[in-house]
C-alpha positions in Angstrom: -32.8 -116.0 -71.5 -32.3 -118.2 -68.5 -30.4 -120.9 -66.9 -30.8 -124.5 -65.8 -28.7 -127.2 -64.2 -28.1 -130.7 -65.5 -27.4 -133.9 -63.6 -27.2 -137.6 -64.4 -27.4 -140.0 -61.5 -26.2 -142.9 -63.7 -23.2 -141.4 -65.6 -20.4 -139.1 -65.2 -21.6 -136.8 -68.0 -24.7 -134.7 -67.7 -25.6 -134.1 -71.3 -29.4 -134.3 -71.8 -28.9 -136.3 -75.0 -27.0 -138.8 -73.0 -29.6 -139.3 -70.3 -28.9 -136.2 -68.2 -31.9 -134.6 -66.4 -32.8 -130.9 -66.1 -32.8 -129.2 -62.8 -34.3 -125.7 -63.3 -33.9 -125.0 -59.6 -30.1 -125.5 -59.8 -28.3 -123.0 -57.5 -26.5 -120.3 -59.4 -24.6 -117.8 -57.4 -24.7 -114.1 -58.0 -21.1 -114.5 -59.1 -22.1 -117.2 -61.7 -24.8 -115.0 -63.1 -22.6 -111.9 -63.3 -19.8 -113.9 -65.0 -22.3 -115.1 -67.6 -23.6 -111.6 -68.2 -20.0 -110.4 -68.7 -19.3 -113.1 -71.2 -22.7 -112.4 -72.9 -21.8 -108.7 -73.4 -18.4 -109.6 -74.8 -20.0 -112.1 -77.2 -22.4 -109.5 -78.4 -19.4 -107.2 -79.1 -18.3 -110.0 -81.5 -21.8 -110.1 -83.1 -22.7 -113.4 -81.4 -26.1 -113.1 -79.8 -26.9 -116.6 -78.6 -24.5 -118.9 -76.8 -24.5 -121.6 -74.2 -22.2 -121.1 -71.2 -21.3 -124.2 -69.2 -20.4 -123.3 -65.6 -19.3 -125.7 -62.8 -18.5 -124.4 -59.3 -18.2 -120.8 -60.5 -15.7 -121.8 -63.3 -16.4 -121.5 -67.0 -16.0 -124.9 -68.7 -17.1 -124.0 -72.2 -18.8 -121.3 -74.3 -20.9 -123.1 -76.9 -21.2 -120.8 -80.0 -21.7 -123.2 -82.9 -24.4 -125.4 -81.3 -25.5 -123.9 -77.9 -28.7 -126.0 -77.5 -31.0 -125.4 -74.6 -33.9 -123.8 -76.4 -36.0 -127.0 -76.5 -35.1 -127.8 -73.0 -37.1 -124.9 -71.6 -40.5 -126.0 -73.0 -41.3 -128.5 -70.3 -41.2 -125.7 -67.8 -43.6 -123.4 -69.7 -40.8 -121.1 -70.9 -41.4 -120.0 -74.4 -37.7 -119.4 -75.2 -38.3 -118.8 -78.9 -40.5 -115.8 -78.1 -38.0 -114.5 -75.6 -35.2 -114.9 -78.2 -37.2 -113.0 -80.8 -37.9 -110.2 -78.4 -34.2 -110.1 -77.5 -33.1 -110.2 -81.1 -35.5 -107.3 -81.9 -34.1 -105.3 -79.0 -30.5 -105.9 -80.1 -31.3 -105.1 -83.8 -33.0 -101.9 -82.8 -30.0 -100.9 -80.6 -27.6 -101.6 -83.4 -29.7 -99.6 -85.9 -29.7 -96.7 -83.5 -26.0 -97.1 -82.9 -25.1 -97.1 -86.6 -27.9 -94.8 -87.8 -29.8 -97.2 -90.0 
């Protein structure tokens, strides 16, 4: 659906719930984006269609499956992530139905 950076000038941690700020212009390299796409494809193979992937300096820190967050953080930027998610889920469901003939 997208990506954003987080930073916190007052603390070591960048969690938004702990006072971190969103930087939607955060630089993500082509390598970072490809790495996340590769992980995304693997997660979908496992039937997991929404995750949060934490990346720092082109290294995976964490793959958040149980509580990925991020959906509500897109709203201030005019991104209707819930609509994008529903479109994506519909696309995935249709692909699975075609694949398994249902």
